[in-house]
N, C-alpha and C positions, 0 to 999 in steps of 0.2 A: 591324888586319886579320890580321896574322900570328898574333896570339893567338887570334883567332876560328877560323882554319883549323886551328891546332894543337888547339884544343878539339874541333872537328868530327872530326878524325882520331882523337883519343883516344876520343871517344864511339863512333866506328865500330869501333875496335879492341875496345872494351869489349863492344859488342854481339856482335862476332864471337866473342870469348872466351866470352861467356855462352852463345852458341848451341852452341859446341863442348862446353861443360860440360853443356849440356842434353841431349846425345845419350844416349839410354837404353841401358845396357849389356845385351847378350845373349850368353850363352855357349852355344855349340852343341857337343855331344859327338858325334863321328862314330862309326860302328860299326866302321870299319876305317881303315887307313892312308890318307894323302893319295893319291888317285887319281881318275880321271875319274868313278867311281861317285858322287862328291860334287861334281862340277863346278859344278852350279847355284849352290851356296853360295859357292864360291870366285869364280865369275864375278860374283855379286851384290855381293860385297865389292870386287872389283877394279874394277868398273865404277861404283861409287858408288851402287848401288841401295839399299843399306842406309842409307848416309849421307843419301840423299834422303828416307828415311822417319824420319830422326831417330834412327838406331840406331848404336851402336858394337858391332859383332859380333866376338866372338872365336871362332875355329874350332879346336877341339882334336882332333887326329887320334886314332884308336883304335889297336888292335893286339891281338895274341893274348892279352895279359894284362890287357886293359881290357874290363870289362863295363859298357856304358852304363847299365843299370838301377842298378847299384851306385854309379856316379858321380853320377847325379842324386839318388839316395836320400841320398847323403852330402853333398849341397849343392854338388857340383862343376860343375853345369851347370843351365841354365834349361830346356833342351830337348835331347832326344837323338834320334838316328836308330837305329831298331831294326827287326827283322823282327817281324811281328805274332805269330807263334807264341811267340817268346821273350818278347815284351812281355806277352802274355796269361798265360803261365806265371808270369812275375814278379808279375803282378797277383794271381794266385791265391795266391802265396806271401807276399803282404803288401806288395809295392811297388805303390802305387795309380797305375799308369801309365794315361794316357788318350791315345788317338790324336786329335790335333787337325788333322792334314792328311796327305794321302797323295799325294805327288808321283809315286810309281811306280805305274803302272796295271797292269803285267804283271810276271810273275816271270821271272827269268833263270836259275833253278836247274835243273840237270839231272844225270843220271848219264852218264858217258862210259866206254865199254867198248872193249876191244880186240876187233875182229871175229874174231880167231883163237880166241877163247874159245867161239865157237858161239852166243853170246847174240844172239837176234834179236827177242825179245819178253820182257816182264816175267816170264812164267812160267819162263823160262830162268834166272832168278836163283837158283833152288833149287840148293843144293849149291855155290854160288859164294861168293867173298869180295868184299865190297863196302866200299869206303872211304867213311866217313861223318864229316862234321865234327860236333863237339860244341859245347859252350858255348852251347847254345840253338839251334844250327843243325840239330840232329838231329831236331827235332820233325816237320817235314814228311815226312822219310824214314820215321820210325817209323809215322806215320799211313798212309802209302802201303803199307808192308809189311803192316800190320794189315788194311787193306782187301783186299789180295791174298790174305790168309790164309797168308802166308809167315812162319814163325817167325824171329826174329832171334837165336836161341840156337844156331845151327849145325845140323849133321846134314844128311843127304842131302835132306831135305824143306825145310830152312830155309836161311838165309844166315849166313855168318860176318861179323860186323860188325867191320871194322878201324877203330879210332879214327884217323882221318886228320888229319895236321897240315895246316897251311894251305899245302900245296904239292902237286905232282903226282907226287912220287917213287914212291908205291906202284904206280902204273900203269907208269911207266917201268922200274921194277925188277921188275915182274911179281909184286909182293907181293899185288896185288888184281886181280881181273878187271875191276872197274869202280871208278871213283872219283867223288866229288862235284866238280862243276865249275860255274862260272857261264858263261853265254853270252858275257859280256864280259871274262872274265879267265882262269881256269884252263884252259878249253878251248884257248885260244890258246897257253898255255904248253906244252901237250902238242904242239900243231902245231909250235911253235918248237923243241921238243926233238927233232924229227925223225920223228915219227909222222904220216904224211899222213892227211888226212881220210878217204880211201877205206879206211883200215885201222881206222877207228873206227865205233862205233855209239853214237848218243846217244838218251837218253830225257828229253825235256823235261817237267818237272812240269806245265807248262801243258797239254800235249797228253795227259797221263795223267789229267787231271781232278782232280789233287790239289795244284794250285798254291795257295800261300798268299801273302798280301800281304807285300811286302818294303819296306824303307827308308821307313817312315812316320816322322812326327814325333810325339814323345810328351812330355808334361809330367806333373807330379804333379797329382793330382785337385784337391787343396785350393787350388792356385794359380788355378784357374779361377773361384774365388769372388771374386777380386780384379779389378775392372773395369780397373784400370790395367795389370795383367799381361795380360789378354785383349787389350787394345788394343795392347800391345807385341808380342804374338805375332801379331796380325792384320797389323801392319806388317812383321813379320819374314817371315811366310809370303808376303805379297804381293810383297815384294822378292825372295824366294827363287824364286818361280815366274817372276818376270821374268828371273831369272838362268838358269833352266832353258830358258825360251823363247829367250833369246839363245844358249845353248849349242847348241840344235837348229839355229838359223839360221847359227851360226858355229862349227862343230864343231872345226875345226883350231885356231882362236884359243882356244877354251875349253880344249882339251887343253894348249895352251901355257901358259895361265894356271895350270892344275893343276901343271904341271912347275915353274913359277916358285915355287910354294908348297910344293914337296916338299923339305923341309929335309934329308932323308936322301940325296937324289940317287940313290935306288934305281930310280926309274922311267925308262923310255926313251920317246923321242918316238914311235917306231913303235907301241909297245904302248898308250900313252895315247891316241893318235889312233884306233887301232882300237877301243879300249875305248869311247871317246866315241861312235863310230858305233853301237855296240851298245846303250849306255846310252840314247841318244836314242830307240831303239825302245821302251824300257820306260816312258819318261815321256810319250811322245806320247799325246795325248788326255786328259791329266789337267790340271785347273785347280787342283789341290791339294785339292779336296774329296773326302773319303772316300765312295765309293759303298756304301751300306748292303748292297747285294746282294753285293758283293765281301767285305765284312766277314762276312756270314752264311755265305758259301761257305767262308771260312777257318775259322770256328768249327766248322762241321759237319765239315770235314776233320779238325780236331783232335780232335773228340769221337769220331770213328769210329776209335778206336785200340784197340779190343778191351779186354783186361784191364788194359792199362797206358796209359790215356789221357793225352794231353798236358795237358788240363784236365779236371776232373771234372764240370763243369757249365757251362752257357752263362753267360758273364760278364754282369754288369750295370754299366752306366755306363762301359764300356771305351772309348767313343769319343764325340766331341762335335763338332757343327758350329758351336759358338758362335764359334770363331775365324775359320773360313772365311766364315761368314755376315757377320761384321763386316768381314772383309777385302773382301768384295764390295760392302759398303754405301757405301764411299767414292766 
């Protein structure tokens, strides 16, 4: 009897070990550092949602020197998070990225200006200095200025573009009249630095009709020819969206999970909980499926860039529902 029990336990342990070994690996490359912007993925990992889908997910933080398209092109990730303007620009330059899911339904990008500059409407940008993020984040801004007919080469009729670091110093030090901010991050850094909201004027890209899709999930095109890879991504997206839903229902806990995964210790509880509340507004209403109308709006915004378009023609094959369709089929 003892021998039989021992044999049963050994068999059970073997099955457990085999199950653990059978977990399919997935490496996700974030667009930026560990913060509530990516809470859905950290929550999905922490709560076991990936494990339930038979996945072993590694989440790699990004940073100012990390370009997700380059990472995936070099084989360093299976799936990346990127903004669609940067992804489409990369695709046109030879990195065949395909959007497989769109957890973010709305854009959080905006320009934040000091009210004392006299700027009350976009036309007032003329003759001003505007801080702009680059490394692919400049594309929505350039399209917006082109549609406004405002040159980005300076002069009284144009704007001086200040290449902004990923901070709010140019506004605080009055090196720029306006700077790039996100509703969930840099805007609050300005507030925390001592400039009250009543001394600021903000221009949300969503409200200016030039918003483009942010924080989509992208893979390399040829990978979608592999049914096993598509299945793995369908499980990954399903678990990730479960993570995002949990984050909306449990915002403070989600922020705490993010903090637990911040190896740098640079984030604060106040900032991450506030960010989580703003991020939840951007994912609300999304089941992960890309809306073709949102895609077309983004493409048209990018094409309307005058003599220096972000993309030279409408892309082909830049998005696919094959993953989200399979995700929903379960």
